[in-house]
C-alpha positions as CSV (number, residue, x, y, z in Angstrom):
1,M,-31.5,-56.9,-13.2
2,H,-35.4,-57.1,-13.0
3,E,-35.1,-60.5,-11.5
4,K,-32.3,-59.8,-8.9
5,S,-33.8,-56.4,-7.7
6,P,-35.2,-57.0,-4.3
7,L,-39.1,-56.8,-3.7
8,L,-40.3,-54.3,-1.6
9,T,-44.1,-54.9,0.0
10,A,-45.7,-51.5,-0.3
11,E,-49.0,-50.0,1.3
12,K,-50.5,-46.9,0.0
13,R,-50.7,-44.2,2.8
14,E,-54.2,-42.9,3.1
15,R,-53.3,-40.0,5.6
16,I,-50.0,-37.9,5.4
17,G,-48.4,-35.8,8.0
18,T,-45.9,-36.0,10.8
19,R,-48.4,-37.4,13.3
20,Y,-49.4,-40.3,11.1
21,A,-45.9,-40.9,9.8
22,K,-44.9,-41.2,13.5
23,R,-47.7,-43.9,14.0
24,D,-46.5,-45.8,10.9
25,R,-42.8,-46.0,12.4
26,A,-44.1,-47.0,15.9
27,I,-45.7,-50.3,14.3
28,G,-42.9,-51.1,12.2
29,R,-43.5,-49.4,8.9
30,L,-41.3,-47.2,6.9
31,P,-42.8,-44.0,5.2
32,A,-41.8,-43.3,1.6
33,V,-42.9,-41.5,-1.5
34,V,-42.6,-42.6,-5.2
35,Y,-42.3,-40.0,-7.9
36,G,-41.3,-39.4,-11.6
37,H,-42.3,-40.4,-15.1
38,G,-44.7,-37.5,-15.3
39,R,-47.1,-39.3,-12.9
40,D,-48.4,-38.1,-9.3
41,P,-46.2,-38.8,-6.2
42,L,-47.5,-42.0,-4.4
43,A,-47.2,-41.9,-0.6
44,I,-46.8,-45.4,0.6
45,T,-45.3,-47.1,3.6
46,L,-42.6,-50.3,3.6
47,D,-41.8,-52.9,6.0
48,A,-38.9,-51.2,7.9
49,K,-36.9,-54.0,8.8
50,S,-36.8,-55.6,5.5
51,T,-36.4,-52.4,3.4
52,L,-33.7,-51.0,5.8
53,T,-31.8,-54.2,5.5
54,Q,-31.7,-53.8,1.8
55,I,-30.7,-50.3,1.9
56,H,-27.8,-50.9,4.3
57,K,-26.4,-53.6,2.1
58,G,-26.3,-51.0,-0.5
59,E,-29.0,-51.8,-2.8
60,K,-30.6,-48.9,-4.7
61,V,-33.0,-50.6,-7.4
62,F,-36.2,-52.3,-6.1
63,R,-39.4,-53.6,-7.4
64,L,-42.5,-52.3,-5.9
65,D,-45.3,-55.0,-4.9
66,F,-48.8,-53.8,-3.7
67,P,-50.8,-57.1,-2.3
68,G,-54.4,-56.9,-2.7
69,H,-54.4,-53.4,-4.5
70,K,-54.5,-52.7,-8.2
71,E,-52.1,-49.9,-8.0
72,A,-50.4,-48.1,-11.2
73,D,-47.0,-48.8,-9.5
74,E,-47.4,-52.5,-9.2
75,M,-44.2,-54.3,-9.9
76,Q,-42.7,-50.9,-10.8
77,M,-39.0,-50.5,-11.0
78,V,-37.7,-47.7,-8.6
79,L,-34.5,-46.1,-7.6
80,L,-33.6,-44.9,-4.2
81,K,-32.8,-41.2,-4.6
82,E,-32.8,-40.1,-1.0
83,V,-33.2,-41.1,2.9
84,Q,-33.9,-38.9,5.7
85,F,-32.6,-39.5,9.0
86,D,-33.7,-38.5,12.5
87,Y,-32.4,-35.6,14.6
88,L,-29.7,-37.7,15.7
89,G,-28.7,-38.6,12.3
90,T,-28.4,-42.5,13.3
91,N,-32.0,-44.0,11.9
92,I,-33.5,-43.5,8.5
93,V,-37.1,-42.2,9.1
94,H,-38.2,-41.9,5.4
95,A,-36.9,-42.7,1.9
96,D,-37.7,-41.2,-1.6
97,F,-38.0,-43.4,-4.8
98,A,-38.0,-42.5,-8.4
99,R,-39.9,-44.4,-11.1
100,V,-37.4,-45.7,-13.8
101,D,-37.2,-47.8,-16.6
102,L,-34.2,-50.4,-17.0
103,N,-32.7,-48.8,-19.9
104,E,-33.3,-45.2,-18.5
105,R,-30.2,-43.6,-17.9
106,V,-29.8,-42.0,-14.2
107,R,-27.2,-40.4,-12.1
108,T,-26.5,-42.1,-8.7
109,H,-23.8,-42.5,-6.2
110,V,-21.9,-45.8,-6.0
111,H,-19.6,-46.9,-3.1
112,I,-15.9,-47.3,-3.6
113,T,-14.1,-50.7,-2.5
114,F,-10.5,-50.7,-2.1
115,L,-8.5,-53.9,-3.2
116,G,-5.2,-55.0,-1.9
117,E,-3.0,-53.3,0.7
118,A,-1.0,-50.3,-0.3
119,K,2.9,-51.1,-0.1
120,G,3.7,-47.8,1.3
121,L,1.6,-48.6,4.3
122,K,4.6,-51.2,5.3
123,T,6.4,-48.5,6.3
124,A,5.9,-47.0,9.7
125,G,4.3,-43.5,9.8
126,N,2.5,-43.9,6.6
127,M,-1.0,-43.7,6.3
128,L,-3.8,-44.1,3.7
129,M,-6.2,-41.2,3.1
130,H,-9.4,-41.7,1.1
131,P,-11.5,-38.4,1.4
132,V,-14.0,-39.6,-1.4
133,T,-15.8,-42.8,-0.5
134,E,-18.3,-42.7,-3.4
135,L,-18.3,-41.8,-6.9
136,E,-21.3,-40.0,-8.7
137,I,-21.9,-41.7,-12.1
138,E,-24.2,-41.7,-14.9
139,C,-25.5,-45.1,-16.3
140,R,-28.5,-47.3,-17.3
141,V,-30.4,-48.9,-14.5
142,V,-29.8,-52.3,-15.8
143,D,-26.1,-51.7,-15.7
144,L,-26.2,-50.1,-12.1
145,P,-23.1,-51.4,-10.2
146,D,-23.4,-52.2,-6.6
147,H,-19.7,-50.6,-5.9
148,V,-16.7,-49.6,-7.8
149,E,-13.5,-51.5,-7.3
150,V,-10.1,-49.4,-6.9
151,N,-6.8,-51.5,-6.5
152,I,-4.5,-49.7,-4.3
153,A,-1.7,-52.3,-4.0
154,D,1.1,-50.4,-5.9
155,L,0.4,-47.3,-3.8
156,D,3.7,-46.1,-2.4
157,L,4.3,-42.7,-0.2
158,G,3.2,-39.9,-2.4
159,D,1.3,-41.9,-4.8
160,M,-2.3,-41.0,-5.4
161,I,-5.3,-42.0,-7.4
162,S,-7.8,-39.5,-8.6
163,A,-11.4,-40.1,-9.5
164,S,-10.5,-39.9,-13.3
165,Q,-8.3,-42.9,-12.7
166,V,-10.8,-45.0,-11.7
167,K,-12.0,-47.4,-14.3
168,L,-15.6,-47.7,-14.3
169,P,-17.2,-51.3,-14.9
170,M,-18.8,-50.4,-18.1
171,P,-17.6,-48.2,-21.0
172,D,-20.8,-46.2,-21.4
173,M,-20.7,-45.1,-18.0
174,K,-19.9,-41.5,-17.3
175,L,-18.2,-40.0,-14.2
176,I,-19.9,-37.1,-12.8
177,T,-17.7,-36.7,-9.6
178,D,-15.0,-33.9,-10.0
179,P,-12.1,-35.9,-11.9
180,N,-9.4,-34.4,-9.8
181,A,-11.0,-35.6,-6.7
182,V,-8.4,-37.7,-4.5
183,V,-9.7,-41.2,-4.1
184,A,-6.8,-42.7,-2.2
185,Q,-3.2,-41.4,-1.4
186,V,-0.3,-42.7,0.9
187,V,1.0,-39.7,3.0
188,L,3.3,-39.4,5.9
189,A,1.3,-39.3,9.1
190,G,3.6,-36.4,10.7
191,V,3.4,-34.4,7.4
192,S,-0.3,-34.6,7.1
193,K,-0.7,-33.4,10.8
194,A,1.6,-30.4,10.3
195,A,-0.3,-29.4,7.1
196,E,-3.5,-29.6,9.0
197,E,-2.1,-27.5,11.9
198,E,-0.7,-25.0,9.4
199,T,-4.1,-24.6,8.0
200,V,-5.9,-24.1,11.2
201,A,-3.3,-21.6,12.5
202,A,-3.7,-19.6,9.1
203,E,-7.5,-19.7,9.3
204,G,-7.1,-18.3,13.1
205,A,-4.5,-15.5,12.0
206,T,-7.1,-13.5,10.2
207,E,-9.8,-12.1,12.5
208,P,-13.0,-12.4,10.6
209,E,-15.2,-9.5,10.0
210,V,-18.2,-8.9,12.3
211,L,-20.8,-8.7,9.7
212,T,-23.5,-7.7,12.4
213,A,-21.5,-4.5,13.6
214,K,-23.0,-1.4,12.2
215,K,-20.3,0.3,9.9
216,P,-20.1,4.2,10.3
217,A,-21.7,6.0,7.2
218,E,-19.1,8.0,5.0
219,G,-18.1,11.2,6.7
220,E,-19.6,10.0,10.0
221,E,-16.4,9.4,11.7
222,A,-15.0,13.0,10.7
223,A,-18.3,14.5,12.2
224,K,-17.7,12.7,15.5
225,G,-14.2,14.0,15.7
226,A,-15.2,17.4,14.9
227,A,-18.0,17.6,17.5
228,P,-15.8,18.1,20.6
229,A,-13.7,20.9,18.8
230,A,-16.9,22.6,18.1
231,K,-17.9,22.7,21.7
232,G,-14.6,23.7,23.1
233,G,-14.6,26.6,20.9
234,A,-18.1,27.5,21.9
235,A,-17.2,28.7,25.3
236,P,-14.8,31.7,24.2
237,A,-17.5,32.8,21.8
238,K,-20.1,33.0,24.7
239,G,-17.7,35.1,26.7
240,A,-16.8,37.3,23.8
241,A,-20.3,39.1,23.8
242,P,-19.9,41.2,27.0
243,A,-16.5,42.3,25.7
244,A,-18.0,43.4,22.6
245,K,-20.9,45.3,24.5
246,G,-18.3,47.1,26.6
247,A,-16.1,48.1,23.8
248,A,-15.6,51.8,23.2
249,P,-17.3,53.4,20.4
250,A,-15.1,54.4,17.4
251,A,-14.0,57.9,17.0
252,G,-16.8,60.2,15.5
253,A,-19.5,57.4,15.9
254,K,-22.8,58.4,17.1
255,P,-24.1,56.9,20.3
256,A,-26.3,53.9,19.9
257,A,-30.0,54.7,20.1
258,G,-31.4,53.9,23.5
259,G,-28.1,54.4,25.0
260,D,-27.8,56.1,28.6
261,K,-28.2,59.7,28.6
262,K,-26.5,62.0,31.4
263,K,-29.2,63.7,33.5
């Protein structure tokens, strides 16, 4: 693995920031960072053309070369952990590498390569579905495979291969991906489309709750409904005052103080 791993020529970045990274990319360099193993992260630049060629080929483990410099990461084995794309999602603009040892166990994603042609595809109207294109596994760096092969020649209509059925290249490799994940399945195209339409229809049948709308407080709806009634009943009460004022006094009652006196 050490001898076969591609060699990346690296230069240390003296200035860090979006403006300087943009300048590096303009002259054909790829900004990157190396971290891990309890050491400080190191900002570097790589030759963009050669590095991206290796990445697009599926390479994940590399050796770093710092010509003319005495860096601690000289000939360090590194594992590609993440790449960042531009706003269009087409071009790689940054890469993250983790320092590793050859016998260290790491988690990484490996591409799935299908072998053969499913016999179920010989019937018109059948199609092959493969929602999972990569498997996440745990293995030693020295055993890291370029891809995992899956033979689909015996797949007929309705047959399926799950992640747990995929044979990993080495017995000590561990599958991290959900073992029930569908790797390959032969289905009838019409059935697949109908199921998709049913799912969309079911999702559209239920109107989602508008979370931004303010919900009335408890009792607020009842208060709103009672308000008109209260206003409507106030008018008779207002008109009742004169009637009460002009009402005849009860028998034997004394006239109210300050009342009109006969002259």
